[in-house]
LOKE-107050 format. One record per residue (C-alpha): residue number from 1; x, y, z. Coordinates in steps of 0.25 Angstrom, whole numbers, plus 2048, in hexadecimal, padded with zeros to 3 digits. Layout:
BEGIN
NODE   pos     u     v     w
NODE   NUM     X     Y     Z
...
//
This chain:
BEGIN
NODE   pos     u     v     w
NODE     1   712   80A   82D
NODE     2   71B   7FE   830
NODE     3   71F   7FD   822
NODE     4   721   80C   820
NODE     5   72A   80C   82C
NODE     6   732   7FF   827
NODE     7   734   806   81A
NODE     8   739   813   820
NODE     9   743   80B   828
NODE    10   748   803   81C
NODE    11   749   810   814
NODE    12   751   817   820
NODE    13   75A   80B   821
NODE    14   75C   80B   812
NODE    15   75F   81A   811
NODE    16   768   819   81D
NODE    17   770   80E   816
NODE    18   772   815   808
NODE    19   77C   81F   80C
NODE    20   784   814   813
NODE    21   783   80A   807
NODE    22   787   815   7FD
NODE    23   793   819   806
NODE    24   798   80B   807
NODE    25   796   808   7F8
NODE    26   7A4   80D   7F5
NODE    27   7B0   80A   7FE
NODE    28   7B9   817   7FD
NODE    29   7C8   817   801
NODE    30   7D1   823   802
NODE    31   7E0   820   802
NODE    32   7ED   829   803
NODE    33   7FB   824   7FF
NODE    34   808   82A   7FF
NODE    35   80D   829   7F1
NODE    36   807   827   7E3
NODE    37   7FD   81D   7DE
NODE    38   807   818   7D4
NODE    39   813   818   7DD
NODE    40   815   809   7DA
NODE    41   816   807   7E9
NODE    42   80E   80A   7F6
NODE    43   803   814   7F2
NODE    44   800   80D   7E5
NODE    45   7FE   800   7EC
NODE    46   7F3   806   7F4
NODE    47   7ED   80D   7E8
NODE    48   7ED   800   7E0
NODE    49   7E7   7F8   7EB
NODE    50   7DB   803   7EC
NODE    51   7D9   801   7DD
NODE    52   7D9   7F2   7DF
NODE    53   7CE   7F3   7E9
NODE    54   7C6   7FC   7E0
NODE    55   7C7   7F2   7D5
NODE    56   7C3   7E7   7DE
NODE    57   7B7   7EF   7E5
NODE    58   7B3   7F7   7D9
NODE    59   7B4   806   7D7
NODE    60   7A5   807   7DC
NODE    61   7A9   801   7E9
NODE    62   7B7   806   7EC
NODE    63   7BD   814   7EA
NODE    64   7C9   81A   7EF
NODE    65   7D1   827   7EF
NODE    66   7E0   827   7EF
NODE    67   7E9   832   7F3
NODE    68   7F7   82F   7EF
NODE    69   805   836   7F1
NODE    70   801   83A   7FF
NODE    71   80E   836   806
NODE    72   80E   842   810
NODE    73   806   83D   81C
NODE    74   7FF   84B   81F
NODE    75   7FA   84B   811
NODE    76   7F4   83D   812
NODE    77   7EE   840   820
NODE    78   7E6   84B   819
NODE    79   7E0   842   80F
NODE    80   7DE   837   819
NODE    81   7D6   840   822
NODE    82   7CE   846   817
NODE    83   7CA   838   812
NODE    84   7C7   833   820
NODE    85   7BE   840   824
NODE    86   7B6   83F   817
NODE    87   7AF   832   81A
NODE    88   7B0   82E   80B
NODE    89   7BA   822   80D
NODE    90   7B8   815   812
NODE    91   7C7   813   814
NODE    92   7D3   81D   815
NODE    93   7E1   817   811
NODE    94   7EE   81E   815
NODE    95   7F8   816   80D
NODE    96   805   819   813
NODE    97   80B   815   821
NODE    98   80E   824   823
NODE    99   7FF   827   824
NODE   100   7FD   81E   831
NODE   101   7FC   829   83B
NODE   102   7F2   831   832
NODE   103   7E9   824   831
NODE   104   7EA   822   840
NODE   105   7E6   830   843
NODE   106   7DA   831   838
NODE   107   7D5   823   83C
NODE   108   7D3   828   84A
NODE   109   7CC   835   845
NODE   110   7C3   82D   83B
NODE   111   7C0   820   842
NODE   112   7B5   81D   837
NODE   113   7BE   81D   82C
NODE   114   7C7   811   827
NODE   115   7D6   814   825
NODE   116   7E1   80B   820
NODE   117   7EF   80D   81F
NODE   118   7FD   807   81D
NODE   119   806   801   81C
NODE   120   805   7FD   82B
NODE   121   7FE   7F4   834
NODE   122   7F9   7FF   83E
NODE   123   7EA   802   83F
NODE   124   7ED   80A   84B
NODE   125   7E3   802   853
NODE   126   7D8   809   84B
NODE   127   7CC   802   845
NODE   128   7CB   80B   839
NODE   129   7D9   809   835
NODE   130   7DF   7FE   82C
NODE   131   7EE   7FC   82A
NODE   132   7F5   7F5   81E
NODE   133   803   7F1   81B
NODE   134   80A   7E7   811
NODE   135   813   7DC   815
NODE   136   81D   7E1   80A
NODE   137   828   7D9   80F
NODE   138   821   7CD   809
NODE   139   822   7D2   7FB
NODE   140   830   7D8   7FE
NODE   141   835   7CA   802
NODE   142   830   7C5   7F5
NODE   143   837   7D0   7ED
NODE   144   843   7CE   7F5
NODE   145   845   7BF   7F3
NODE   146   844   7C2   7E4
NODE   147   84D   7CD   7E4
NODE   148   858   7C5   7EC
NODE   149   857   7BA   7E1
NODE   150   858   7C4   7D5
NODE   151   863   7CD   7D9
NODE   152   870   7CB   7D2
NODE   153   878   7D6   7D9
NODE   154   874   7D1   7E6
NODE   155   870   7DF   7EA
NODE   156   862   7E4   7EC
NODE   157   85D   7F2   7EF
NODE   158   851   7F6   7F7
NODE   159   84B   805   7F7
NODE   160   842   806   803
NODE   161   83A   813   807
NODE   162   838   814   816
NODE   163   83B   808   81F
NODE   164   82C   806   824
NODE   165   820   7FE   821
NODE   166   81E   7F5   814
NODE   167   82A   7FC   80E
NODE   168   833   7F6   819
NODE   169   82C   7E9   818
NODE   170   82E   7E8   809
NODE   171   83D   7EB   80A
NODE   172   83F   7E1   816
NODE   173   838   7D6   80F
NODE   174   840   7D9   802
NODE   175   84D   7D8   809
NODE   176   849   7CB   810
NODE   177   845   7C5   803
NODE   178   853   7C8   7FD
NODE   179   85A   7C2   809
NODE   180   852   7B6   807
NODE   181   855   7B3   7F8
NODE   182   863   7B9   7F8
NODE   183   86A   7BB   805
NODE   184   876   7C0   7FE
NODE   185   86F   7CC   7F7
NODE   186   871   7DA   7FD
NODE   187   864   7E2   7FF
NODE   188   866   7F1   800
NODE   189   85B   7F8   807
NODE   190   859   808   807
NODE   191   84D   80F   80D
NODE   192   84C   81D   807
NODE   193   843   822   812
NODE   194   838   826   808
NODE   195   82C   81F   801
NODE   196   82C   829   7F6
NODE   197   83A   82F   7F3
NODE   198   83C   829   7E5
NODE   199   84A   830   7E3
NODE   200   84F   82B   7F0
NODE   201   84A   81D   7ED
NODE   202   850   81E   7DF
NODE   203   85E   822   7E5
NODE   204   85D   816   7EE
NODE   205   85A   80C   7E3
NODE   206   866   812   7DB
NODE   207   86F   810   7E7
NODE   208   86A   801   7E8
NODE   209   86E   7FF   7D9
NODE   210   87B   806   7DB
NODE   211   87E   7FB   7E6
NODE   212   87B   7F0   7DC
NODE   213   86C   7ED   7DF
NODE   214   866   7E6   7D3
NODE   215   858   7E5   7DA
NODE   216   850   7F0   7E1
NODE   217   843   7F1   7E9
NODE   218   83C   7FB   7F1
NODE   219   82F   800   7F6
NODE   220   826   80D   7F6
NODE   221   823   817   7EC
NODE   222   831   81B   7EA
NODE   223   835   80E   7E3
NODE   224   833   814   7D5
NODE   225   841   81A   7D6
NODE   226   848   80C   7DA
NODE   227   840   805   7CF
NODE   228   845   80F   7C5
NODE   229   853   80C   7CA
NODE   230   851   7FD   7C9
NODE   231   84C   7FE   7BA
NODE   232   858   807   7B6
NODE   233   862   7FE   7BC
NODE   234   85D   7F1   7B8
NODE   235   859   7ED   7C7
NODE   236   84D   7E5   7CB
NODE   237   842   7EB   7D3
NODE   238   839   7E5   7DE
NODE   239   82D   7ED   7E3
NODE   240   822   7EE   7ED
NODE   241   814   7F4   7F0
NODE   242   810   7F5   7E2
NODE   243   814   7F0   7D4
NODE   244   81F   7F7   7CE
NODE   245   821   7EE   7C3
NODE   246   81D   7F7   7B8
NODE   247   827   802   7BD
NODE   248   832   7F8   7C0
NODE   249   832   7F2   7B2
NODE   250   83C   7E7   7B0
NODE   251   842   7EA   7BE
NODE   252   836   7E6   7C5
NODE   253   836   7D8   7CC
NODE   254   82C   7D6   7D7
NODE   255   822   7DF   7DE
NODE   256   81A   7DE   7EB
NODE   257   80C   7E5   7E9
NODE   258   804   7EA   7F4
NODE   259   7F5   7E6   7F2
NODE   260   7EE   7EF   7FD
NODE   261   7E1   7EB   7F7
NODE   262   7E2   7DE   800
NODE   263   7E2   7E7   80C
NODE   264   7D8   7F2   807
NODE   265   7CD   7E7   803
NODE   266   7CD   7E2   812
NODE   267   7CD   7F0   817
NODE   268   7C1   7F4   80E
NODE   269   7B9   7E7   812
NODE   270   7BB   7EA   821
NODE   271   7B7   7F9   81F
NODE   272   7AA   7F4   818
NODE   273   7A7   7EB   823
NODE   274   7A8   7F6   82D
NODE   275   7B7   7F4   832
NODE   276   7BE   801   830
NODE   277   7CC   7FB   833
NODE   278   7D5   7F6   83E
NODE   279   7DD   7EC   835
NODE   280   7EB   7EB   830
NODE   281   7EE   7E4   823
NODE   282   7FB   7DF   81C
NODE   283   7FD   7DC   80D
NODE   284   804   7CE   80B
NODE   285   808   7C5   800
NODE   286   7FE   7BB   806
NODE   287   7F2   7C4   807
NODE   288   7F4   7C9   7F9
NODE   289   7F7   7D7   7FD
NODE   290   805   7D6   7F8
NODE   291   807   7D1   7EA
NODE   292   815   7CE   7E3
NODE   293   816   7D2   7D4
NODE   294   822   7CE   7CC
NODE   295   827   7D4   7BF
NODE   296   82B   7CB   7B3
//
């Protein structure tokens, strides 16, 4: 009788654990991003990071869904809500500083779901929200020092998107770097007030060239336009967020690359240990989250 009761308890415990083990066998992530996965900038940096995590953990242990081209906040909110409500994902990522208010709202509605968003430090004081950002001024400074040493005309042009977040950090770091290596150089900075307006970014780059700039830099997905202008005019290009070496060809010099997998692996480990969030992360050159790449 005792043996039968013990066997029954063991079987009950085993049956109760099987669904949990099966559910936890694969770590599932859903991410929304404002631009294309091949934008050579912000969205690609996260897509590449998720691919790197998958390569590290294995496809049998890590899967992700990635909705790109979702710049409009309301559209992103629909996807984020559906993912959170489904219960199918261990982590929901809102990759874009414009999505902060949506994350704050959804995290309150779905306290058992882990959310991550950036670039920002703000977790809204919630235990199921992780925030991440990049010390983009560090690589910006390195690029700026090199640009200051390389310029022959003494004029350098910067095409910025909107003066916020890691974009502003990069530009500020770059300007400081130029000042450190070549105080006599002129750095002309233009913010076009858009992350995605390629024609406007192209026009800004053309203006820089017309004002004797022989080196250009910029950040966000609209940089494909300025890179083309650099190539056409024999100027040099410095980039950030993702490698643009192939597109920039001989114009490319130095690129700061975001390695979000450094952050993601820590977030995943915490979630697997039962900690849904509550931490802020920053990519730096010291922790390997920022990597410098130089063209020949």
